[in-house]
N, C-alpha and C positions, 0 to 999 in steps of 0.2 A: 444656329441649327443644333438640334438636339443630337446627342450621340446615338448611333445606331448599334444595338447589340443583336448579334445574329442568333437565330433559333434553328430548330430542325426543319422549319418550313422555308427557310431561305436555302439557296443552292449555290455551291461553289464548284467551278470546274477548272481544270488545269489549262493554262495558256502556255506560252513559251518562256524560257529563261527564268524559272522559279515564279513566274507570275500567275495570277488566277483571275477568273472572271466571276463576279458576284451577281446573281440575280435574286433580288429581294422578293419576298412573298407578294408584294403589290405589282411585280413585273418590272420594276426599275433595274436597269443593268448598269454595272460599273465594270469596265474592262481594264486589263493590265494593272491589277493591284498587287502590291508586294506584301505577303504575310511576314510579319516580324514579331518576335517575342518581346513583350514588355519586361519580362523577368527571365532572361535566357538560361539561367542556371537553376534558380530555385523553383520555378514553376514553368517547366518546359511545355506542358500541355494546356496551360491556362493563360488567359490574358494575352491574346494575339491581336495585334492591330493590323488592319489592312490599309496600306498607304497608296495614294494615287501617284502618278508620275512626277508630281511636284512635291511629294513627301507629305501631303496632307492626309490626315486620317479620315477614312470614309466610314469604317465600321470597326467594331471590336468583337472578338469571340471570347466569351468569359471562360469557356472550357470546350476543348475539342469534343469531348464526350457528349456535349449538348447538341451537336450537329448530326445531320443524317449521315449514313455510312459513306456515300460517295463524296459528300463535301468534306468529311473528316479526312478521307484518304487523299483528296486533292491538297488540303492544307498541310497534312503530314509530309507529303511528297515535296512540296515547295519549301517547307521549313528544313527538312532533312537535307535537301540538296544545298540550301543556303548556309545552313550551320553545320559545316563539316568539322566538328570539333573532336579531335582525337582524345581517347580516354587512356590516361596513363595507368599502366598495370604494374610498373616496376620502375624504380629510380636506380639506374645502373651506376652512374657516377655523378659527382658534383665537385666543382672547383670554384674557388673564388679568387678573382684577380681585379685589383683596383676598384673594389666595391661591387663588381658585377659577378653574379653567379652564372656558372656555365653547367647546365644539366644535360645529361645524356639519359634518355628514358626509353623504356619499351612501352609502345602504345598498341591499341587495337589496329593501327595502320602501319606498324613497323617501328623500327628504332629511329628516334629523333634526337638531335642535339640542338639546344637553343640557349640564349642568354636571357637572364632576368636582371633588369637594372635596379629595381627598387622592391626588395622583398616585402616591405611593409605595405606597399600598395599593390604589387603584382601577384602576390600569393594571398588568396582569401579563403579562409576556412569557415564553413557554415556549421550550424548547430547539429545538423544530421550527419556530419562527417564528410560531406562533399567538399572538395577543394577546387577552386578555379585558379588557374595559373595563366598569366599573360606574359608573353615573351617580348623581347625588345623590338620585334617587328609587328607587334600588336596581334599576333596569333594567339588563340586561346586553346587551353587544354583543360581537361577535368580529371579529377580522381573521384570515382563514385563514392568511396568511403575510405579515408585514409587508415582507419582502424583495421581494414581488411588487407592492407598491404603486407608484404613479407617483412619480417623484423628489421632487416638491413635498410630497406626502402623507407620504412616508417621512421627509423632513427635519422636518416639523412634529411627527411622532410621536417621532422620536429625541431631540428636545430635551426631551421630557417623560418619557423613560424612563431 
């Protein structure tokens, strides 16, 4: 079966629990699809896959901007609800014990403390300055641009990367 790429002629509506219903231009309907980012950090609004209940890809969205307004809103709502990723705005403290880092950070959702097991794998810096951090419970955090952090936070981060 050929991969289906959505256009502004296809229609997506919200379902329950972050799911969506897809109605293709030819009238074919696919219910209870899960929108998921193929590149969750580097391309948040591009390359979104729609998976059925078995995890099989039904369609791909190349870019949310290519969809009609109501479909784009439904996809954004589902993704935003699924990917609740706190954005780190400040690194308050960090400690290392037995090779595990303990960070206390300020985020857009409040102050959080978490452990990082493997700094080489769990702290990833991208060319545009964005940083993805994964804690020992597999929760993800981002820093929009580490170069814009306050000097003390930036110094704490740079030692770890």
